[in-house]
C-alpha positions as CSV (number, residue, x, y, z in Angstrom):
1,M,145.4,76.5,33.8
2,D,149.2,76.4,33.8
3,R,150.6,74.2,31.1
4,E,152.9,72.2,33.5
5,V,150.2,71.7,36.1
6,F,148.0,70.3,33.3
7,Q,150.7,68.0,31.8
8,E,151.6,66.0,34.9
9,P,148.3,64.4,35.9
10,F,147.5,63.4,32.3
11,G,150.9,61.9,31.5
12,L,151.8,64.4,28.8
13,L,155.5,64.4,29.7
14,G,158.2,66.6,28.2
15,K,159.2,70.3,27.9
16,S,160.2,70.4,24.2
17,D,158.7,72.9,21.9
18,A,156.9,70.1,20.0
19,I,155.1,68.8,23.1
20,R,154.3,72.3,24.3
21,Q,152.5,73.1,21.0
22,V,150.5,69.9,21.4
23,V,149.5,70.8,25.0
24,D,148.6,74.4,24.0
25,K,146.2,73.1,21.3
26,I,144.7,70.6,23.7
27,M,143.9,73.3,26.2
28,Q,142.4,75.4,23.4
29,V,140.0,72.7,22.1
30,S,139.1,70.8,25.3
31,K,136.4,73.1,26.5
32,T,134.5,72.9,23.2
33,D,132.7,70.0,21.5
34,I,134.6,70.3,18.3
35,T,135.7,67.1,16.6
36,V,139.5,66.5,16.9
37,L,141.7,64.3,14.7
38,L,144.9,63.0,16.3
39,Q,147.7,62.1,13.8
40,G,151.0,60.4,14.6
41,E,153.0,57.2,14.4
42,S,152.1,54.2,16.5
43,G,153.1,54.5,20.1
44,V,153.3,58.3,20.3
45,G,150.5,58.6,22.9
46,K,147.3,59.2,21.0
47,D,145.2,57.5,23.7
48,V,146.8,59.6,26.4
49,T,146.1,62.8,24.4
50,A,142.4,61.7,24.0
51,R,142.1,61.2,27.8
52,A,143.7,64.6,28.4
53,I,141.1,66.3,26.1
54,H,138.2,64.5,27.7
55,G,139.6,65.1,31.2
56,L,139.8,68.9,30.7
57,S,136.4,69.1,28.9
58,E,132.9,69.8,30.3
59,R,132.1,66.1,29.7
60,K,134.8,64.8,32.1
61,H,132.2,63.5,34.6
62,N,130.7,61.2,31.9
63,D,132.2,58.3,30.2
64,L,135.2,58.2,27.8
65,V,134.6,55.2,25.5
66,I,137.7,54.0,23.6
67,V,137.2,52.0,20.4
68,N,140.0,50.5,18.4
69,C,138.4,50.4,15.0
70,G,141.3,48.3,13.5
71,A,140.8,45.6,16.1
72,I,137.1,44.9,15.4
73,P,136.3,42.4,12.6
74,E,134.6,44.0,9.7
75,G,131.5,41.8,10.1
76,I,130.6,43.0,13.5
77,I,132.0,46.6,13.7
78,E,128.6,48.1,12.8
79,S,127.0,46.2,15.6
80,E,129.7,47.2,18.0
81,L,129.5,50.9,17.2
82,F,125.7,51.3,16.9
83,G,124.2,48.2,18.7
84,H,121.7,45.7,17.4
85,E,118.2,44.4,18.1
86,K,117.3,40.9,19.2
87,G,117.2,38.6,16.2
88,A,119.0,41.0,13.9
89,F,121.5,38.2,13.0
90,T,122.5,34.7,14.1
91,G,123.5,34.8,17.7
92,A,121.8,38.1,18.5
93,N,119.8,36.7,21.4
94,D,119.2,40.0,23.1
95,S,119.2,43.7,22.2
96,R,122.5,45.4,22.8
97,E,123.7,49.0,23.1
98,G,126.6,50.1,20.9
99,Y,129.5,52.3,21.8
100,F,127.8,55.5,20.7
101,E,124.9,54.9,23.1
102,K,127.2,54.1,25.9
103,A,129.2,57.3,25.3
104,D,126.0,59.5,25.3
105,G,126.8,62.6,27.2
106,G,130.5,61.9,27.1
107,T,133.3,61.3,24.6
108,I,134.0,58.5,22.1
109,F,137.6,58.0,21.0
110,L,137.8,56.2,17.6
111,D,141.3,55.0,17.3
112,E,142.7,53.8,13.9
113,I,139.8,55.4,12.1
114,G,141.4,54.8,8.8
115,D,140.7,51.0,9.1
116,T,136.9,51.5,9.2
117,P,135.0,49.8,6.3
118,L,133.4,52.1,3.8
119,N,129.8,51.0,4.6
120,V,130.4,52.0,8.3
121,Q,132.0,55.3,7.3
122,V,128.6,56.4,5.9
123,K,126.9,55.9,9.2
124,L,129.8,57.5,11.1
125,L,129.3,60.6,9.0
126,R,125.6,60.8,9.9
127,V,126.4,60.5,13.6
128,L,129.0,63.3,13.3
129,E,126.5,65.5,11.4
130,N,123.4,65.2,13.5
131,G,123.9,62.5,16.2
132,E,121.5,60.1,14.5
133,F,122.0,56.4,13.8
134,F,120.2,53.0,13.5
135,R,120.8,49.9,15.5
136,V,121.4,46.9,13.3
137,G,118.1,45.2,12.6
138,S,116.0,48.3,13.5
139,S,114.3,51.1,11.6
140,K,114.0,53.3,14.6
141,V,116.2,56.4,14.7
142,Q,118.4,56.6,17.8
143,T,120.1,59.8,18.9
144,T,123.3,60.4,20.9
145,N,125.1,63.4,22.2
146,V,128.8,62.6,22.1
147,R,132.1,64.4,21.5
148,V,134.1,62.6,18.8
149,I,137.9,62.3,18.9
150,A,139.5,60.2,16.1
151,A,143.0,59.1,15.6
152,T,145.1,57.5,12.9
153,N,148.7,56.6,12.1
154,K,147.9,56.7,8.4
155,D,147.6,59.5,5.8
156,L,143.9,59.8,5.5
157,W,144.1,62.0,2.5
158,Q,146.1,59.3,0.7
159,L,143.4,56.8,1.6
160,V,140.8,59.2,0.1
161,Q,142.8,59.2,-3.1
162,E,143.0,55.4,-3.1
163,G,139.2,55.2,-2.6
164,T,139.3,53.5,0.8
165,F,138.2,56.5,2.8
166,R,135.3,58.8,2.2
167,E,136.2,62.3,1.3
168,D,133.2,63.9,3.1
169,L,134.0,62.0,6.3
170,Y,137.7,63.1,6.0
171,Y,136.6,66.8,5.9
172,R,134.2,66.3,8.8
173,L,136.9,64.7,10.9
174,D,139.6,67.2,9.9
175,T,138.0,70.1,11.8
176,V,140.9,70.4,14.3
177,Q,144.0,68.3,13.7
178,I,146.7,67.7,16.3
179,F,149.9,66.1,15.1
180,L,151.8,64.1,17.8
181,P,155.5,64.2,17.0
182,P,157.6,60.9,17.1
183,L,160.0,60.6,20.0
184,R,163.0,60.9,17.8
185,E,161.9,64.5,17.0
186,R,161.8,65.5,20.7
187,Q,165.1,64.1,22.0
188,E,165.3,66.5,24.9
189,D,162.3,64.8,26.4
190,I,163.6,61.2,26.3
191,I,165.5,61.2,29.6
192,E,162.7,62.9,31.5
193,I,160.2,60.4,30.2
194,F,162.5,57.5,30.9
195,R,163.1,58.6,34.5
196,K,159.4,58.9,35.0
197,F,158.8,55.3,33.8
198,V,161.7,53.9,35.8
199,Q,160.3,55.6,39.0
200,E,156.9,54.1,38.3
201,F,158.1,50.6,37.7
202,S,160.6,50.7,40.6
203,T,157.7,51.5,42.9
204,R,155.4,48.8,41.4
205,Y,158.0,46.0,41.5
206,D,159.7,47.1,44.7
207,S,163.0,47.4,42.9
208,V,166.0,49.7,42.9
209,F,167.3,51.5,39.8
210,K,170.9,52.6,40.3
211,G,171.1,54.8,37.3
212,F,173.0,54.7,34.0
213,S,176.3,55.9,32.6
214,D,176.9,58.9,30.3
215,E,177.3,56.5,27.4
216,A,174.0,54.8,28.1
217,R,172.3,58.3,28.4
218,A,173.7,59.2,25.0
219,L,172.5,56.0,23.5
220,L,169.0,56.6,24.9
221,T,168.8,59.9,23.2
222,S,170.4,58.9,19.9
223,Y,168.4,55.7,19.4
224,R,165.6,56.2,16.8
225,W,162.8,54.7,18.9
226,P,160.6,53.2,16.1
227,G,158.1,52.2,18.7
228,N,158.1,55.7,20.2
229,I,156.9,56.2,23.8
230,R,155.4,52.7,24.0
231,E,158.8,51.2,23.2
232,L,160.6,53.5,25.7
233,R,158.1,52.4,28.4
234,N,158.7,48.7,27.6
235,V,162.5,49.2,27.7
236,S,162.4,51.0,31.1
237,E,160.2,48.2,32.5
238,Q,162.6,45.5,31.2
239,L,165.6,47.3,32.8
240,V,163.9,47.6,36.2
241,V,162.8,44.0,36.2
242,L,165.6,42.1,34.4
243,E,168.5,44.3,35.5
244,K,167.4,44.8,39.0
245,S,169.9,46.8,41.2
246,Q,172.4,47.0,38.3
247,F,174.1,50.1,37.1
248,I,173.1,50.4,33.4
249,D,175.9,51.0,30.9
250,A,175.7,51.3,27.1
251,E,176.4,47.6,26.5
252,R,173.7,46.5,28.9
253,L,171.2,48.9,27.5
254,Q,172.0,48.0,23.9
255,K,170.5,44.5,24.4
256,Y,167.0,46.0,24.7
257,L,167.2,48.4,21.8
258,K,166.4,46.1,18.9
259,G,163.4,47.6,17.1
260,R,162.9,47.9,13.4
261,Q,160.3,49.7,11.4
262,H,160.8,48.4,7.9
263,E,162.7,45.6,6.3
264,G,166.2,46.8,5.5
265,S,166.0,50.0,7.5
266,A,168.6,51.0,10.0
267,D,166.3,51.9,12.9
268,N,168.5,50.0,15.4
269,L,171.3,52.4,14.6
270,P,171.7,55.7,16.4
271,M,170.3,58.6,14.5
272,V,172.4,61.6,13.4
273,S,170.9,64.7,15.0
274,E,171.2,68.4,14.1
275,P,173.5,70.2,16.5
276,E,172.4,73.3,18.3
277,R,173.5,76.3,16.4
278,D,174.0,78.5,19.4
279,N,176.7,76.2,20.8
280,Q,178.6,75.3,17.7
281,S,180.4,77.2,15.0
282,F,179.3,77.2,11.4
283,S,182.2,75.0,10.4
284,D,181.3,72.5,13.1
285,N,177.7,72.5,12.0
286,F,178.7,72.1,8.3
287,G,181.0,69.1,9.3
288,R,178.2,67.4,11.1
289,R,175.7,67.9,8.3
290,D,178.3,66.6,5.8
291,R,178.8,63.5,7.9
292,E,175.1,63.0,8.1
293,L,174.8,63.0,4.3
294,I,177.6,60.5,4.1
295,Y,176.0,58.3,6.7
296,R,172.6,58.3,4.9
297,A,174.3,57.7,1.5
298,L,176.2,54.7,2.9
299,L,173.1,53.2,4.3
300,E,171.3,53.6,1.0
301,L,174.2,52.2,-0.9
302,S,174.3,49.2,1.4
303,N,170.7,48.5,0.7
304,D,171.3,48.9,-3.1
305,I,174.2,46.4,-3.0
306,G,172.2,44.0,-1.0
307,D,169.4,44.1,-3.6
308,V,171.8,43.5,-6.4
309,K,173.4,40.6,-4.6
310,K,170.0,38.9,-4.1
311,M,169.2,39.4,-7.8
312,L,172.5,38.0,-9.0
313,A,172.4,35.1,-6.5
314,G,168.9,34.1,-7.8
315,L,170.2,34.4,-11.4
316,V,173.1,32.0,-11.0
317,Y,171.5,29.6,-8.6
318,S,168.3,29.0,-10.5
319,G,169.9,28.5,-13.9
320,F,166.6,29.8,-15.3
321,P,164.9,26.3,-15.5
322,N,161.5,28.0,-15.5
323,K,161.0,30.4,-18.4
324,S,158.5,32.4,-16.4
325,N,161.3,33.4,-14.1
326,L,163.6,34.8,-16.8
327,P,164.6,38.4,-16.4
328,V,163.2,40.9,-18.9
329,L,166.2,42.6,-20.6
330,P,165.8,46.1,-21.8
331,T,165.3,45.3,-25.5
332,S,162.5,44.5,-27.8
333,S,163.9,41.1,-28.5
334,S,163.7,39.9,-24.9
335,V,162.2,36.5,-25.6
336,S,165.0,35.3,-27.8
337,A,167.6,36.9,-25.5
338,Q,166.2,35.1,-22.5
339,E,166.3,31.8,-24.3
340,S,170.0,32.4,-25.2
341,V,170.8,33.3,-21.6
342,S,169.1,30.2,-20.2
343,S,170.8,27.9,-22.8
344,Q,174.2,29.1,-21.6
345,L,173.5,29.0,-17.8
346,I,172.0,25.6,-17.7
347,K,175.1,23.7,-18.8
348,Y,176.2,21.6,-15.9
349,N,179.7,20.9,-14.5
350,P,179.7,19.3,-11.0
351,D,183.3,20.3,-10.4
352,V,183.0,24.0,-11.2
353,E,181.5,26.5,-8.8
354,T,179.9,29.8,-9.8
355,P,181.5,33.1,-8.7
356,L,179.0,33.1,-5.8
357,G,180.0,29.6,-4.6
358,M,176.8,27.9,-5.9
359,R,176.9,25.0,-8.3
360,S,175.2,25.2,-11.7
361,M,171.9,23.3,-12.1
362,P,171.8,20.1,-14.2
363,E,171.1,20.4,-17.9
364,Q,167.4,20.5,-18.8
365,E,165.5,20.3,-22.0
366,I,164.2,23.8,-23.1
367,E,161.7,24.0,-25.8
368,E,162.7,26.4,-28.5
369,P,160.3,29.3,-29.2
370,T,158.2,28.9,-32.4
371,D,159.0,32.4,-33.5
372,V,162.7,32.5,-34.1
373,Y,164.2,35.7,-35.2
374,E,166.1,35.5,-38.6
375,E,168.9,37.7,-37.4
376,E,170.7,37.6,-34.0
377,N,170.6,40.9,-32.2
378,E,173.4,42.3,-30.1
379,I,172.2,40.7,-26.8
380,E,172.0,37.3,-28.4
381,R,175.5,37.6,-29.7
382,F,176.8,38.6,-26.3
383,F,175.4,35.5,-24.7
384,S,175.9,33.1,-27.6
385,S,179.4,31.8,-26.8
386,D,180.1,28.7,-24.8
387,E,181.7,30.7,-22.0
388,I,179.4,32.2,-19.3
389,P,180.1,35.9,-19.2
390,S,181.3,37.3,-15.8
391,I,179.0,39.3,-13.7
392,E,181.1,42.4,-14.3
393,A,181.0,42.0,-18.0
394,T,177.2,41.4,-17.9
395,E,176.8,44.6,-15.8
396,Q,178.8,46.6,-18.2
397,F,176.9,45.3,-21.2
398,L,173.5,45.9,-19.7
399,I,174.4,49.4,-18.6
400,K,175.7,50.3,-22.1
401,R,172.5,48.8,-23.7
402,A,170.2,50.8,-21.3
403,L,172.1,54.1,-22.0
404,E,172.0,53.5,-25.7
405,K,168.3,52.7,-25.6
406,Y,167.5,56.0,-23.8
407,D,170.1,58.2,-25.6
408,G,172.2,58.6,-22.5
409,N,169.3,59.5,-20.1
410,R,170.7,58.1,-16.9
411,R,167.5,58.4,-14.9
412,K,165.6,56.2,-17.3
413,A,168.5,53.8,-17.6
414,S,168.7,53.4,-13.8
415,E,164.9,52.8,-13.6
416,T,165.1,50.2,-16.3
417,L,168.0,48.4,-14.5
418,C,166.2,48.7,-11.2
419,I,169.0,50.5,-9.5
420,S,169.4,54.0,-8.0
421,E,171.0,56.8,-10.0
422,R,173.7,56.9,-7.4
423,T,174.6,53.2,-8.0
424,L,174.5,53.8,-11.8
425,Y,177.0,56.7,-11.5
426,R,179.2,54.6,-9.3
427,K,179.1,51.7,-11.9
428,L,179.9,54.1,-14.7
429,D,183.0,55.4,-12.9
430,Q,184.0,51.9,-11.8
431,Y,183.9,50.5,-15.4
432,G,185.2,53.7,-17.0
433,L,182.0,54.2,-19.0
434,A,181.4,57.8,-18.0
């Protein structure tokens, strides 16, 4: 069968090399009963791929049963998969078939297989090996003839290392693996998929889509799409419904591009893509790569600065009234040093603001430690005056102490100070400590 003829009815849109490799592998394995493991981020179309494999297989006239293992509570997942007998547990008023029985002769798609409990994984392995299983509450062996397709957005091998996924089941599932690339890695397909969704929703809602500007087109392809095809579909539906009969420019489109994958990440920013080497000179390519490195470095530096600000804000605002919250300084005498720091920061002056605009906390009684060192160390002396040291002075002091402790090893010093090596190098240059 021709690749393009196969793609259209099953919704496998795109002409990029990445999607073509996926389609080729689907066409290779579909006619067999071999177990397939689909891997990829959330929203890349694992369910669509499973339907395509089933639709091209010899089992296409029988059922495709889709099971989201992550959505079934742990207490009932065994019953859902393998069925149960009447009276097997409270509320089991009748016997019930499980998903494996319903899929007999067809295909079962186990989505989010990595979320399956360990006790159920043992029984899944047996079904994969010889098609045998037991209903809950029964000692009678049941058999089923199913083709298994599993999917995950997690690293199953990492789960094996952590002890939450069985190694034997991992090898059984990993017979044929198909990786579904995220949308940001197939930029050339974004416009085509977007147009397909817009056409679909325009017909459904009897709406007219008047198109979009070149700037909006560039924004569509440069956006990182953390939700992948699922997010692209939602955005296209929103535009058709909420921006009915409107010409879409970049400003109008930007309102709907608001996804984030992780706290502090910049997924709402356009991504910097690698230029096509055939159309650009080496110097142009180098300049673009150079800008990309600077762009990434600035984002990382911004996150580092944000973390430091949060740490220092908490230090000044809290005044260390609770000893359990005192920071552990990089020295063996951390207990006495913490007491000295807290005794200085707790002094209260209602008319004086801290450098961060926060007022000091009222003076509190702090119980002196029973084990008092006979000699003050360097850290105690630094914080022993009546004046609160500035943030800059404190930073310099701690950096010096960390470097002294590790004989100038900047990697270990940066780990101790909980900052990146890049930030440490910048601080050394800033304070003239290099």
